[in-house]
N, C-alpha and C positions, 0 to 999 in steps of 0.2 A: 646059201652062201657059196661063192665061186672058190674052188680049190685047184691048185696045180696038180697034175699027175705026179705020182711018186718019183719017177726018174727026174723030172724037171725040178722037183723040190730038192732032190739030192744035189743036182748041179748048181742050183741057186745057193745052197748052203756052202758048197765047196768054193764058189766064187767069192762069197763074202768072208770066208775065213782069213785070207791074207790081210784084207782091209781091217778086219777086227783086230788081228794081231798087231798091225801097224799102229792103230789108234791106242791100243793098250801100251805099246812101246813108247809112243809119244807121251802118253799120260805119265808113264813111269819116269821118263827123263825130265818131264815138266815139273815134277815135284821140287819145291824149293829145298835147298840144303838146310839141314837142321842147324840152327844157330848154336855156335859154340860159346856164346856169351854166358856167363854164370847166371844161374836161375836164383832169383831172390827168394829166400825161404819165407814162409808165412810168418815166422817169428821175427826175422829181421825187418820185414815190412811193417809189422806191428810196432817194433821198436822205433823205426823211422817216423811213423805217424805220431807216436807218443812224444818223440823229441820235438817235432815241429809244433805240436799243439801245446806243449808244456809252457812255452814262452811267447804265445800269441795272445794279444790283448785286443778284444773287440771294442771299438769306440764309436758309439752312436753319434753321428754328426748333426745332420739336419737336411733340409731341402737342398737340392743340387745348386740352386741359384743363390743360396744364402751365405752369410759370412761364417757361421759355425762349421759347415763342412769344409770350407777352405782352411780354417784354422786347424781342423782335425787332420787334414792332409799334410799340412806343414809340420805339425807335431810328429806325424808318422815318419816324415822324411828325416828329421834330425835325431830321433831316438832309435832309428833302425840299427840293429846290431846283429844282422844275419840270423843264425840259429839261436842266438842268445836273447833276442827280443824282436818281435815283429808286431807292429800295431796295424790293425785293419780298420780304416775309416769306413763307416757305414752310412749310406744315404738313407734317410728316414723321412717321416712325415713332417718333421720340424722339431725345433728345440723344445716347444711346449709339449710335444708328444713323447719326448725321449725318456721321461720318467717311466712311462709304461714299458718302453723297450728295456730299460735298465732292470726293472722288476721282473719282467716276464719273458723277454726274448732270449732264446738260447744263444750263448756265445757272446753276449754283451757284458763287458766288465766295467766299462766307463761310459760316460755320456756328457754331452754339452746341453745344459738346460737353462731355462729362465727360472730364477729362484721362486717366483710366485706360482709356478706350475704345480708346486707341492700342495697348494690350496685345494685343488680338485680332488686330492687323494686323502685329505684329512678325515673325511667321513668313512670312506672305504677302509682305510688303513690308519687307525689313530696313532700308531707308532711310526709313521712314515719318516719322521725326522731322525729316528734312531736306526733306520734301515738304510739311509743314504747319507754319505759323508762327502765333503768337498775336498778336492785336491788343490784347486786354483780358482781365484776370482779372475776371470778372463778380461772382461770389459763391461762397462755400464752401457745400457741402452736407454737413452734419455727420452722422457715423455715430451712430445711436442703437440700441444693443442692449438691448432691454427684456425683462426676464425675470420668471418666477414666483418666489415667495418661497423655494422650496427650492433654487434655483440661486444659487450664491454666487461662482463663478468661471467664466471662459470654458471651462475644461477640463470643467466639469460639463455642458456642452452636447454633448459628444461622444456621437454615436449618438442624440441626441434630435431631435425635430421643431423646426425653426426656419423661420419663414415669411419669404419674401423679396419679398412683394407679387407683382403680376402681371408676366408677361413683357413686356419693353419698357420697364420702369421702371428707374430708377437702382439701386434696391435689388436688383432681379433680376439685373442685370449685375454691379455692383460687390460686392454682398454675398458671393456664392460665391467671388469672386476674393480678397477680404479673408480669408475663412475658410481658403482654401487657403494663403495666406501665413502665417496663424497656425498652420497644421498641425493643424487641428481638423476632423474629419469629422463632419458632422451630416446628419440626414435633412431634405432640403430640400423645402419646399412653396412653391407659387406661387399663392396665392389672394388675393383682395382683403384688405387689412389690416383693414378693418372686421369682416369675418367671422372672420379669424384672431384678433383681439383677444377676441371673444366665446368662441371655442374655447379660448383661453388661460385665460380665467376658469374654464372647466370642467375645466381640467387636460389638455386634449387636445393642446395645443401648449406647448412649454417657453419659447419666445422669439419675438419678432418683431423684424425688423431694418428700420429706416427709414434712408434716406439722403436728407435734404432739409434745407432751411434751417430753423433753429430760430427760434422755438419751434413745436412740432407741436401742433396743436389737440387731438388725441386724448389728449395727456398733460397738457394745461392745463385743458380743460373737463370731462373725465370724472374721476370719483372712483375711486381704486384702493385696495384693501385694503392694510393694512400688510404690508410685505415685498416688494411689487412694486418693481422698481428698474431703474436703468441699470447696465450693467457698464462698467468702465474698459477702454480699449484704449490701451496705451502706444505713442507714436510712436517708432520706432527705424529702423535702417538698412533693414529690409525694406519700409518704406513710403516711403522718401525719393524714389523715382523719380517717383511720381505724386501723392502725398498731402501734406497739411499737418497740423501739430498743431492740436488744437482742444480746447475744454472745453465742458461743459454746466454751467450755473450755477443756483444756488438762485433767483435773481431770475427766471429763465426758466421753471423748473419748481418752484414753491414747495411743491407737494403731494408731490413725489417726492425732492427734494434738500434736506437740512437747511441752515438758514441758516449761511453761512460756508463751506460745503463746495462742492467742485467735482469734476466727473467728467472725467477725462482721456479724450480720444477722438481720432479723426482726421477729416479733412474731405476730400471730393473736390472739387477746384476745378472750377467750371463756367466755361468760357472761350469768348470770341469768337475764332474762328480763321479763317485764310484759307489758300488754297493758296499755296505759295511761288512765285508767278509771277516770272519774270525781269523786271527793269526794262525790258527791250527789248520785252516782249510787249504786246499791246493791252489785256490784262486788268489789268495792273499799275496804270496810271493811274487806272482807275475805283475800285479798292480804295484807292489812296492818297488819292483825293478823299473817299471815304467816311470814312477815318480822320481827315482834316483837319476835316471837318464834324462828326463825332461828338465828337472830342476838344475842339474849339473850343466846342461847344454842350452839353457834359456838364452844365453848371450848370443848364440848362433841365430836365433829367431829374430834378434834385434838388429841384424845386418841387412843391407840392401838386398832386395829380392824376395823378402817376406812381407806379410801384411804389416803396415805401420802400427797397428794396434799393439803389437808385441813390445814396442818401445815404451809404452806406458804401464806395462805389467809390473805389479809389485807382488813378489812371491808371498809376502807376509800379510797381504790384504785378506780380510775375513769376508764371509758370506753370511748375511743375516739369516738366522733360523736354522743353521746347520753346524755340526761339529766337523773339524778337520780330520781327514783320514789319518790314522795314527802314524803310519810310515812317513807321511808328508810332514807331520808335526815333528817327528824325530829328526828328519833331515834338516828342518829349519833350526832346531835346537843345536844340532851338531855344528851347523854353519855359524850360529851365533857364538858358540864356545870357541870355535876356531878363530873367528874375527877378534874376540877378546884376548886370545892368547898371542896374537901377533903384536910385535912391538910397535 
């Protein structure tokens, strides 16, 4: 290894010393001044975290493109009360999957579900109806069974292709369940309805099944040849546990239903539900406060700028197969007594 003679080594070190001192000086002056802002203690940070979380309610909404998440966001807007109540709408895999989120996902206190989604859990959790309660019947999603001209009855669909939209949608879950209760075996397909409707025109698919709030744009805006129609589904005992009777009217589908006629069908209630917390739990008060704010301000949701579905909301409407959350029932009872007391 090459080394410098000792005198040269000494001179090199001597030459470097001022530079080293200057660098150190610059480094010293470059240090940022210590902040004089008060330091938040660990205890106060913990208190702040506890305060924020104490009145935060997790609301499982649904798919980003669906109506439930939009309704969840609108509810969050009108009940917001700063540190006293903060609702967090959560995008999930869909209203039919939200039962799972409510039961098992941390931080979820409430959810928007389709009522018949409980059917899937009856075997796994026999007491499912006692573990979930409802706050509000939001809106019905009507069953639309739309068929080609040669199909005249439900039985004509046996063995034929029926499309139930894509997996994760209400039609994909509830549709096969409804056909099972009808006792009709069909060849199920799960493709986007826009594609299925075009295949239906070509005769490749016999029917498409929609479960959504009426009217459906595909049946209002598009022109259909004579003979395309909706099939009736009669409400009877096999549908009483989860469904409601409904109709499709000529005013809603003037190109497909003759004036003065109506098509009988069923509807799947879409409901706002909560876990059945014990009144002694720390989760019960936050859901109770959410109920109070939502019910007291429901009229705000019925003004322009919000989803039109809010205008048809009836706070007293029930949900088949479920009991009402006790704080919600107490609010309704107080409102009824107050109305009776007024002259």
